[in-house]
Backbone bond lengths (Angstrom), bond angles and torsions (degrees), N, CA, C in turn:
res aa  C-N    CA-C-N  psi(-1)  N-CA   C-N-CA  omega(-1)  CA-C   N-CA-C  phi
1 M - - - 1.438 - - 1.523 108.98 -
2 D 1.317 115.54 128.44 1.455 119.53 178.86 1.518 109.35 -85.30
3 S 1.304 114.97 141.16 1.459 118.73 178.24 1.525 109.36 -90.78
4 V 1.302 114.89 145.68 1.459 120.88 178.92 1.518 107.46 -85.72
5 P 1.335 117.54 129.23 1.465 118.41 -179.87 1.530 110.61 -66.93
6 S 1.310 115.34 138.25 1.464 119.31 179.91 1.524 109.39 -79.77
7 P 1.327 116.68 142.42 1.466 119.45 179.61 1.525 110.56 -69.64
8 H 1.300 114.81 154.24 1.458 119.93 179.29 1.530 109.97 -71.51
9 V 1.302 115.27 153.80 1.464 120.82 -178.47 1.524 110.46 -61.98
10 A 1.328 117.38 -41.16 1.468 120.35 -179.91 1.529 110.59 -61.47
11 H 1.317 116.73 -37.72 1.465 121.04 178.67 1.532 110.20 -66.18
12 L 1.317 117.13 -41.74 1.466 120.96 178.68 1.525 111.47 -64.57
13 I 1.331 116.01 -42.12 1.468 120.12 -179.85 1.523 110.10 -64.73
14 R 1.345 116.39 -45.19 1.464 120.15 -179.77 1.528 110.96 -62.33
15 D 1.326 116.65 -44.89 1.462 119.69 179.48 1.531 111.66 -63.06
16 G 1.323 116.86 -42.53 1.461 120.16 178.42 1.514 112.09 -63.52
17 F 1.328 116.03 -40.31 1.462 120.88 179.48 1.530 110.51 -64.43
18 L 1.327 116.48 -46.60 1.465 119.93 -179.38 1.526 111.77 -65.99
19 R 1.316 116.84 -37.72 1.465 119.30 176.61 1.526 111.10 -65.73
20 G 1.323 117.00 -37.73 1.463 120.43 177.38 1.512 112.19 -64.58
21 I 1.323 116.62 -41.30 1.466 120.04 177.49 1.525 110.21 -64.54
22 G 1.316 116.67 -42.83 1.463 120.23 178.39 1.512 112.18 -62.70
23 W 1.322 116.54 -41.38 1.468 120.69 178.87 1.529 110.20 -63.83
24 A 1.339 117.22 -45.94 1.465 120.84 -179.11 1.527 110.91 -62.75
25 F 1.319 116.58 -40.05 1.460 120.63 178.59 1.529 110.36 -63.50
26 G 1.313 116.95 -43.26 1.459 121.04 179.05 1.518 112.85 -64.86
27 V 1.321 116.50 -41.92 1.463 120.35 178.55 1.527 110.16 -64.37
28 T 1.331 116.70 -40.78 1.460 120.54 179.80 1.525 110.89 -63.67
29 L 1.324 116.59 -46.60 1.466 119.31 178.92 1.531 111.29 -63.83
30 G 1.311 117.02 -39.07 1.458 120.31 178.02 1.517 112.08 -64.04
31 F 1.332 116.44 -42.91 1.462 120.28 178.81 1.522 110.94 -63.27
32 V 1.326 116.46 -42.72 1.467 120.22 179.37 1.525 110.24 -62.74
33 A 1.314 117.22 -43.51 1.468 120.33 -179.23 1.525 111.38 -64.30
34 V 1.325 117.12 -45.48 1.468 120.40 -178.45 1.526 111.10 -67.80
35 S 1.327 117.69 -44.77 1.465 119.75 -178.15 1.527 111.45 -68.18
36 T 1.337 117.68 -37.06 1.463 120.08 177.17 1.524 110.76 -64.17
37 T 1.314 116.35 -44.02 1.463 120.49 178.17 1.524 110.77 -61.82
38 L 1.319 117.11 -42.40 1.459 121.10 179.83 1.526 111.59 -64.14
39 V 1.328 117.37 -43.42 1.466 120.50 179.66 1.524 110.62 -65.16
40 I 1.326 117.19 -41.33 1.466 119.99 178.89 1.530 110.40 -63.16
41 L 1.321 116.94 -43.23 1.464 119.96 178.72 1.525 111.76 -64.65
42 L 1.328 117.06 -41.18 1.467 119.68 179.53 1.521 111.46 -67.82
43 K 1.339 117.09 -37.79 1.459 119.50 177.98 1.524 110.82 -64.67
44 S 1.314 116.24 -43.00 1.466 118.86 -178.82 1.528 111.33 -68.69
45 A 1.315 117.04 -29.19 1.461 120.61 178.47 1.521 112.01 -86.65
46 G 1.326 117.48 -8.48 1.458 120.74 -178.98 1.512 112.59 75.03
47 G 1.318 118.38 26.17 1.454 121.96 -174.92 1.508 115.40 -91.68
48 L 1.316 118.81 -8.18 1.461 119.63 -178.33 1.523 113.39 -66.65
49 P 1.337 121.11 -38.15 1.469 118.76 176.14 1.528 112.48 -61.32
50 L 1.318 117.52 -33.55 1.462 121.27 178.16 1.525 110.46 -63.40
51 I 1.305 116.75 -45.03 1.463 120.85 179.52 1.520 110.25 -67.08
52 G 1.336 117.02 -39.44 1.461 120.74 179.21 1.520 112.18 -62.22
53 S 1.318 117.45 -41.69 1.466 119.98 179.10 1.523 110.87 -70.32
54 W 1.329 117.27 -33.06 1.469 121.07 177.37 1.525 110.31 -65.39
55 I 1.323 117.31 -43.98 1.466 120.94 178.32 1.524 109.93 -66.47
56 A 1.338 117.81 -38.76 1.465 120.87 178.01 1.523 110.85 -62.45
57 D 1.329 117.73 -38.59 1.469 121.00 176.71 1.526 111.04 -63.90
58 I 1.318 116.95 -41.01 1.469 120.62 178.70 1.523 110.37 -63.33
59 V 1.335 117.05 -44.65 1.469 120.75 179.79 1.521 110.46 -63.91
60 E 1.318 117.37 -42.36 1.467 121.15 -179.74 1.527 111.18 -63.36
61 T 1.318 117.04 -44.14 1.464 121.29 178.87 1.521 111.16 -64.36
62 T 1.321 116.63 -41.44 1.468 120.81 179.00 1.521 110.96 -63.46
63 Q 1.323 117.16 -43.70 1.463 120.00 179.18 1.521 111.32 -65.25
64 A 1.320 117.94 -37.23 1.465 120.80 178.05 1.525 110.44 -64.89
65 Q 1.322 117.51 -42.40 1.467 120.71 179.04 1.525 111.04 -66.28
66 L 1.324 117.44 -38.82 1.464 120.00 178.98 1.522 111.40 -66.24
67 S 1.323 117.66 -38.43 1.465 119.43 179.96 1.526 111.18 -70.43
68 K 1.335 118.27 -27.84 1.460 120.62 175.61 1.523 110.92 -70.90
69 R 1.308 117.20 -37.25 1.467 121.21 -177.42 1.521 112.56 -78.77
70 N 1.328 116.75 -34.84 1.456 120.60 -175.36 1.528 108.60 -127.91
71 P 1.328 118.05 104.44 1.470 120.14 -176.84 1.525 113.04 -67.77
72 Y 1.323 118.63 -14.76 1.459 120.92 -179.50 1.523 112.47 -76.50
73 L 1.328 118.45 -12.09 1.461 121.70 -179.53 1.522 112.84 -86.96
74 R 1.314 118.80 -4.17 1.472 121.04 -177.76 1.466 112.72 -71.59
């Protein structure tokens, strides 16, 4: 039985690094495509003001709770 030569460590590191860069690039492009599509759909449906008011309510509630816990933030 012939043994398969093991790859050099430098080759493994280089391949892993390049695969990591490729994966990160793909994830970034995928995120941009999905988020752009979602924003376009929400804009066309008129849903962005709804999300904005929901986030504003969360911020307002958080600030109210923080001012109750720490009187120096008032």
